[in-house]
N, C-alpha and C positions, 0 to 999 in steps of 0.2 A: 633505449627508447626515450623519446621526448615528445611531450604534448605541448602545443602552444595555443592558448586561448586568447582571443582578441575580439574587438568589436564593442566593448563596453564604453560607457560614457555617461554624460549627464543629459537627461531628457525630461520633458514636462509630463505630468500625468496625462494619460491618454495617448501618448506617443508610442513609437516603436523603435526597436533595436534588433539587429541580427548579430548574434554572436557566432564566431567561427572557432573551430578546433581543428588544428592541423597536427599531423603526426609525422615523425621521422623514426624509422626503424620498426614500424608497425603498420600493418595493413588493416584499416578499420573494418573492411567488409569480411574479415575472417573472425571477428569477435563482436562484442557489444561495446557501445559507447554511451556513457551517461553524462548528464549535466546535473550538477549539484549547486547549491548556493548556501552562503553563510552570512547572516546579518550580524551586526555587532552585538555581542553578548548572547548570541544564540548558537545552537548546535548546527552543524552542517546538515542540510536536508536535501533529499532527493527531489529533482525537478522532472526529468524526463530521460528516456533512454531509447536506443534503437539497437535491435539485435543484428547478428550477422545476416539474418534472412530479410532484414528490412522491416521487421515488426516493431512498432513503436508503443510506448506506454508513457504515461505521465503520472504525477503524484496523485494520490487519492484526494478526494474532497474537491472543493471549488477553487482552490488557490490559483491554479494555472490552467485548468481545463478550459478549452475553448479560446484561450488567449496565447498560449505558447505551443509552438510546433517544432518538433525535431525532425531533421532530415539529413540525408547523407549524399554526397557526390563521390562516387567511387573513383571516377577519373581523376579527381583532385585529391582524393584521400582526405576529405574534409567533412566534418559533421557540423551542422548548423543548428542554432536554436533561434527561431524567429519568435520574437516577443512583441505582442501587440496589446493595445489597451493597457499600457503599463500603469501601475499604481505605486504610490509612495512605499507601500509595504513590500514591493518587489526589490527595494534597495538592498543590495548585498554584493558580496564578491561571488562571482559565478565561476565554477570550476568544471572542466571537462575531465573525464576519467575513462580509461579503457580496460576492458576485460578481454584478454587475448584468446580466451577459450571459446570453443564453439558450443556454448551451453544452450540447451533447449529452452531455458528460462531466462528472462531478463531480470537481473537483480536490481533491487533498489537500495541495498545495504552498502555501506561504505567499503566493507571488506570484500565485496564482490570484485572490486576493481583494483588491479595491480598497479596501474600507472595513472598518474595525476598530472594535470597541467598546473601552471602557476597561479591561475585565477585572473579574472578581469572584473574591474569594479563597474557596477551598474548603479547609478543614482537617479532616482525618480523624484522630481520636485513636485510639490502640490500647487 
């Protein structure tokens, strides 16, 4: 199984980016996919996830709610993270991860996910 995250880059505050996560050897619609991010000197944190049933969730609090949207294209076996109204504090390496089980719950913990992509850098300038 391999996950490939892409779409990162440098953007000004207020701008948008769309990250993509493609998989080989795994069908995303049979499990859950999550996006996490890790800023320099900080722990990796949960951003958003989508279950096998298409139910989505995002991190608690106001950090990304209303600005980031996770979605899935089953035909392309790709999960997206649409990021709008980006802020400098969104700067991080963004990782996608897959849980191949058909769990009834969407996990936000790192250990929920068995497979991880290599990460894509997102830098938001002020």
